[in-house]
C-alpha positions as CSV (number, residue, x, y, z in Angstrom):
1,X,79.5,104.3,85.1
2,X,80.1,101.5,87.6
3,X,83.8,101.0,88.1
4,X,85.1,98.1,90.2
5,X,88.5,97.1,91.4
6,X,88.9,93.3,91.7
7,X,91.6,90.9,92.7
8,X,94.0,89.8,89.9
9,X,94.1,86.2,88.7
10,X,96.4,84.3,86.5
11,X,93.9,84.6,83.7
12,X,93.9,88.4,84.1
13,X,97.6,88.4,83.9
14,X,97.6,86.6,80.6
15,X,94.8,88.8,79.2
16,X,96.6,92.0,80.3
17,X,99.9,90.9,78.8
18,X,98.3,90.1,75.4
19,X,96.2,93.3,75.3
20,X,99.2,95.5,76.2
21,X,101.2,94.3,73.2
22,X,99.4,97.0,71.2
23,X,101.9,99.5,69.8
24,X,99.9,102.5,70.9
25,X,100.0,101.2,74.6
26,X,103.7,100.2,74.4
27,X,104.5,103.7,73.2
28,X,103.4,105.3,76.5
29,X,103.8,102.5,79.0
30,X,107.2,101.0,79.7
31,X,106.9,97.4,80.7
32,X,109.3,95.2,82.7
33,X,107.9,91.9,81.6
34,X,109.0,90.9,78.1
35,X,107.2,87.5,78.1
36,X,104.0,86.2,79.6
37,X,106.1,83.8,81.7
38,X,107.9,86.8,83.3
39,X,104.5,88.5,83.9
40,X,103.2,85.4,85.6
41,X,106.3,85.1,87.8
42,X,105.9,88.8,88.9
43,X,102.3,88.1,89.7
44,X,103.1,85.1,91.9
45,X,105.7,87.2,93.7
46,X,103.1,89.9,94.4
47,X,101.0,87.3,96.3
48,X,103.8,86.4,98.7
49,X,103.5,87.7,102.3
50,X,105.3,91.0,102.7
51,X,105.4,91.6,99.0
52,X,106.4,95.2,97.9
53,X,103.8,95.2,95.2
54,X,100.0,95.2,95.1
55,X,97.6,95.4,92.2
56,X,94.0,95.3,91.2
57,X,92.1,94.8,87.9
58,X,89.8,97.5,86.7
59,X,86.3,96.6,85.5
60,X,83.8,98.9,83.8
61,X,80.2,97.8,83.9
62,X,81.3,94.2,84.4
63,X,84.0,94.2,81.7
64,X,87.7,93.8,82.4
65,X,89.4,96.9,80.9
66,X,92.8,97.4,82.7
67,X,95.0,97.2,85.7
68,X,96.3,99.5,88.4
69,X,99.1,98.7,90.8
70,X,101.7,100.0,93.2
71,X,105.2,98.8,93.7
72,X,108.3,99.5,95.8
73,X,106.1,99.7,98.9
74,X,108.2,101.0,101.8
75,X,111.4,100.1,100.0
76,X,112.7,103.7,100.0
77,X,112.5,106.6,102.5
78,X,110.6,108.7,99.9
79,X,108.2,108.0,98.3
80,X,106.4,105.3,100.2
81,X,105.5,103.5,96.9
82,X,105.3,104.0,93.2
83,X,102.1,103.8,91.1
84,X,101.1,102.8,87.6
85,X,97.9,102.0,85.7
86,X,96.8,101.1,82.2
87,X,93.4,101.0,80.5
88,X,94.2,98.5,77.7
89,X,90.6,98.7,76.2
90,X,91.2,101.6,73.8
91,X,87.5,101.8,73.0
92,X,87.1,102.9,76.7
93,X,89.7,105.7,76.6
94,X,88.3,109.1,77.4
95,X,85.4,107.9,79.5
96,X,86.9,108.8,82.9
97,X,87.5,105.1,83.9
98,X,91.1,105.6,84.9
99,X,90.3,108.7,87.0
100,X,87.7,106.9,89.0
101,X,89.8,103.7,89.4
102,X,92.8,105.7,90.6
103,X,90.7,107.5,93.2
104,X,89.3,104.1,94.5
105,X,92.8,102.6,94.5
106,X,94.3,105.5,96.5
107,X,91.5,105.3,99.0
108,X,92.4,101.6,99.5
109,X,96.2,101.6,99.5
110,X,96.8,104.6,101.7
111,X,95.3,103.1,104.9
112,X,96.1,99.5,103.9
113,X,99.8,100.1,103.7
114,X,100.1,103.3,105.7
115,X,101.3,105.4,102.7
116,X,101.8,109.1,102.9
117,X,103.6,109.9,99.6
118,X,103.1,108.0,96.3
119,X,105.1,108.6,93.2
120,X,104.4,108.1,89.5
121,X,106.6,108.3,86.3
122,X,105.2,109.1,82.9
123,X,106.2,110.4,79.5
124,X,105.5,114.1,79.1
125,X,103.6,113.5,75.8
126,X,101.2,111.1,77.6
127,X,98.7,114.0,78.2
128,X,95.8,111.7,79.1
129,X,97.6,109.9,82.0
130,X,98.9,113.3,83.2
131,X,95.3,114.6,83.5
132,X,94.3,111.5,85.4
133,X,97.1,111.9,87.9
134,X,96.3,115.6,88.3
135,X,92.6,115.0,88.9
136,X,93.6,112.5,91.7
137,X,95.9,115.0,93.4
138,X,99.3,114.2,92.0
139,X,101.6,117.2,91.5
140,X,104.6,117.6,89.2
141,X,107.9,117.3,90.9
142,X,110.5,116.9,88.2
143,X,111.0,116.9,84.4
144,X,114.0,115.4,82.6
145,X,115.1,114.1,79.2
146,X,116.2,110.5,78.9
147,X,117.2,109.0,75.5
148,X,115.7,112.0,73.8
149,X,112.3,111.8,75.4
150,X,110.9,114.0,78.1
151,X,109.7,112.3,81.3
152,X,107.8,113.5,84.3
153,X,107.9,112.6,88.0
154,X,104.7,113.3,90.0
155,X,103.9,112.9,93.7
156,X,100.7,112.3,95.6
157,X,100.6,113.3,99.3
158,X,97.8,111.7,101.3
159,X,95.8,114.2,103.3
160,X,96.3,114.1,107.0
161,X,93.4,112.9,109.1
162,X,93.4,115.0,112.3
163,X,91.0,112.7,114.1
164,X,92.1,109.4,112.6
165,X,91.2,106.4,114.8
166,X,92.9,103.1,115.4
167,X,90.5,100.1,114.9
168,X,90.7,96.5,115.7
169,X,89.5,94.2,112.9
170,X,87.7,90.9,113.2
171,X,86.2,88.9,110.4
172,X,82.7,90.3,111.0
173,X,83.3,93.3,113.3
174,X,85.5,96.4,113.4
175,X,85.7,98.4,116.6
176,X,87.7,101.0,118.6
177,X,88.4,100.2,122.2
178,X,90.0,102.3,125.0
179,X,90.8,101.0,128.5
180,X,88.5,98.0,127.9
181,X,85.6,100.2,126.8
182,X,84.2,100.0,123.3
183,X,83.9,103.5,121.8
184,X,82.8,102.7,118.3
185,X,81.9,99.6,116.3
186,X,80.3,98.3,113.1
187,X,79.2,94.7,112.7
188,X,78.6,92.8,109.4
189,X,77.7,89.1,109.9
190,X,77.7,86.6,107.0
191,X,74.6,86.6,104.9
192,X,75.7,83.9,102.5
193,X,78.8,82.7,100.6
194,X,81.0,85.7,100.1
195,X,78.3,88.2,101.3
196,X,77.9,90.1,104.6
197,X,75.2,92.4,105.8
198,X,76.2,95.6,107.6
199,X,73.5,95.6,110.3
200,X,74.8,97.8,113.1
201,X,76.9,101.0,113.5
202,X,77.5,102.5,116.9
203,X,79.5,105.4,118.2
204,X,80.0,106.6,121.7
205,X,78.7,110.1,122.4
206,X,82.2,111.3,123.3
207,X,83.2,110.9,119.7
208,X,80.2,112.8,118.2
209,X,81.2,115.1,115.3
210,X,84.7,113.5,114.9
211,X,83.9,111.5,111.8
212,X,84.2,108.2,113.7
213,X,81.3,106.5,111.9
214,X,82.6,107.4,108.5
215,X,86.0,106.0,109.4
216,X,84.3,102.8,110.5
217,X,82.6,102.5,107.2
218,X,85.8,103.2,105.2
219,X,87.5,100.4,107.3
220,X,84.7,98.0,106.4
221,X,85.0,98.8,102.7
222,X,88.7,98.2,102.7
223,X,88.4,94.9,104.6
224,X,85.7,93.6,102.3
225,X,87.6,94.7,99.3
226,X,90.8,92.9,100.5
227,X,88.8,89.7,101.2
228,X,86.8,89.8,98.0
229,X,83.5,89.9,99.9
230,X,80.4,91.8,99.0
231,X,78.0,93.7,101.3
232,X,74.4,94.4,101.8
233,X,73.3,97.0,104.3
234,X,70.3,97.2,106.7
235,X,71.8,99.8,109.0
236,X,70.4,103.2,108.0
237,X,73.7,105.0,108.5
238,X,75.6,102.4,106.4
239,X,73.0,102.8,103.6
240,X,73.3,106.6,103.6
241,X,77.1,106.5,103.7
242,X,77.4,104.0,100.9
243,X,75.0,106.0,98.8
244,X,77.2,109.0,99.1
245,X,80.4,107.1,98.3
246,X,80.3,105.7,94.8
247,X,83.9,104.7,95.1
248,X,82.7,101.9,97.4
249,X,80.4,100.4,94.7
250,X,82.8,97.6,94.0
251,X,82.1,95.9,97.4
252,X,78.3,96.2,97.1
253,X,76.0,93.2,96.3
254,X,73.5,93.9,93.5
255,X,70.7,93.9,96.1
256,X,72.7,95.8,98.7
257,X,69.9,98.2,99.7
258,X,66.9,95.8,99.5
259,X,64.8,95.0,102.5
260,X,63.8,97.0,105.6
261,X,66.2,99.0,107.8
262,X,67.3,97.1,110.9
263,X,69.0,99.7,113.0
264,X,69.9,103.4,113.2
265,X,73.2,105.0,114.2
266,X,73.2,105.2,117.9
267,X,75.0,107.7,120.2
């Protein structure tokens, strides 16, 4: 199933608020906004520079089915942020959508905001959400009773990247440079309105075997996702990497792999 994370819009906020009035959803998902006006105000605040919250809409096969978001970003020493999600389309429950969306979301927010530990609260009787969190790597930290109902606190710890690299980002190029020498780069010129083509990936021989090319591709995916752009690929390495990473499907154009290969990964 094709799962995409897209930017939120005012229309999404109104739809989400209306769909989550369902008693079955309200029973398992505490909500801060009591009116659609409050929800819209919170959405506008999330768009401000330096906002402590960040969210995406969840789409399954082109249909809007829910939201996922983090809040309290770097407002406390631990955790670095809190997370929540909701699939409001009940006919889609049990299809693995939340699990795939959560994995995509974590892959984006960890490098984007430099997060190491992410927390999540849920009611103990919300078995479905607990399974989703566990599949994504969250571990139970605490259990308590509040107003007669058992609640859980879970934590996700991002894996350490022993050979993580620092990249410089431009609108159509991401690269690593040391002492004025380029060590790795990927280029993706514009191919049309809102579409780029990943046409070149290069890694210096000194970085062979350190995962540099994969890190470049992950950085491209996160940049395009943040900008709302889609990608095609003519670079053979980019095609192979994207084919092996279905979590990047939301940034791919429908014809992303059409046409001849234009380059090969060079060392």
